[in-house]
N, C-alpha and C positions, 0 to 999 in steps of 0.2 A: 731184281737180281741184274747184274751186269753180264754181258755175253762179250768176250773178248775174242777179236778177230785181228789178224795181221794185215799184211800190204795187200792191194791188188785183188780184193774179194770182188769176183764179178758177178754180174746178173745169172750166169749158167750157173753158178754155184748155190745162189740164193733160189731161184726157181728154174731148176732144170728143164731144158727144152722139151725132152720126151714126157714129161709129167703136165706140161704147161699148155694145155689143151682146153681151157676154160677162161672165161673172164669173171666168173663167180668168185668174189673175194673170199666166202669163206671155204670153198674148195681150193683156192690157191694157199690159203692158211695152211692146210695139211701137207703142203710139199716143201715149205720151206726150209732149206739146206737138207733137203731129205738124203740126198747122196753125200754129201760134204760132211756134215754133222749130224747124223740121223736123231740123236736124241734131243736136238733142239726142239723139234716139232711136238715133242712130248711133253716137254717140261717147260717150255716157254709159258710165261704168265702176262697178263695183262700189266700194264707198266713197266715192263722190264726195259732195259736200255742196252744198245749195241755200242761197245767201243772197239774202235779199228784205227788201223794204221792210214797208210796213204793210199789213194785212189779207190776207195770203197765204191762199189756198182760200177766198175767198168765192163767192159764187153758189150754185149748186145742192148739194144735201146729199149729193152721191154718195160713197159709201164707195170707189167705185172709183178715185178720184183718189189716194188714199193707198195702196190696193193697187197700183196701177201704179207710183207712185214708189218703192214698197219692192222690187216685183219686179224694176225695172229696174236696180236697185243703189244707189240713194240710201239713204246711212248716216244723214244728219241734215239737218234743214231748219233754219236758223237764220234767224228774221225779226223786226223789230220788233214785230209783232203778227200773230196768226191771227185769222181768222174760226173763231167759237166752234164750230160742228159740225165743220169741219176738223180743228181741234185736238183735240176729241174723238176723231175717228176715228183721229188719230195715236194718242192714248193707247191705245185699244182694239186697235188693230193692232200696237203696239208699235214704231212708227217716231218716233224721237227728234226731238221739235219744241222748239227752244229759244227762248225770248223773250229778246233781247240787242238793245242799242242798237247795231247794227251799222253801221258808216260807214268809208269807205274800204279797204273789202275787195276786192282784186283777184281774178281767177281763178286765177292763180298763187300765191297767197300760202298758205303752210303753215300750216293751222289744226290746233291740237289742243283736243279738249273735255276739261275737268276736271270730270266729272260730280259727284264728291264735293266738290270745293272751288266748283262753280257758275262755272266759268270757260270763256271761250273764249279761247285763248291765240293770237296771230298770231306764229308763231316768227319770221318774216322782220322783222316790224316790231317785235319785242320789246314787245308790247302785251298786256295782259289786259284782258280786257271781262266784267263781272259778268253772270251769265246767270241766268234763271229756269227751273228744271227741278222740277217737283213731285215729291214721293216716289212719288206714285202712277204717274207716267210713267216713272220710273225703273225700278220694280219690274216694269212691264209690258214696258218695253222690254228688260230682261235676260231675261225670260220669252218674247220674240218676240210678246207680244200676250196678250190676255185669253182667247183659246180655249185657247192652249198653257199659259197659267198654270193654267186650271180644270183641263184633263186631267191636269196634273201634280200639282195640289194639292187637286182635288175641290170640290165646290159649298160644302163648309162652310168652305171657306178664304177666301169672300167677305168674311165680317165682318171677319177678319184682315187682309185686304188694304186694305179702307177705313179701318182703324185706325192705318195708318202715319201 
């Protein structure tokens, strides 16, 4: 399922401050959009996508927003643009955040991500949308984040990671 959001969705909407009292991913997953879109946390499923407008993840620089989205099952966020720190947190945590000029995507559209070709494919509408997915994001997405990457490859792999 695709969850459609507009512009300027801030981290306070994703994980409201008064509920943001833990770093436990599973607990954080229970509060995602709890005040902004209460049905989200009750109906989101593993593999769901978020489709958003400009400046997704603006506001407070809390890593818990990304942690919570990933823990509740969000596979990918596709937005016209992301707030810089939120985007960096997605890279670090291995949550695929794709920049694409998305328009006219509905909740029930069947979307496929072709990472290699850098495309978002709307299967129902037979439309390909050019996406931006930096190599570093792909590498850390495939590794589930920078910490698992470093645990597997060691600190010496950092230089290689940034030479992509």
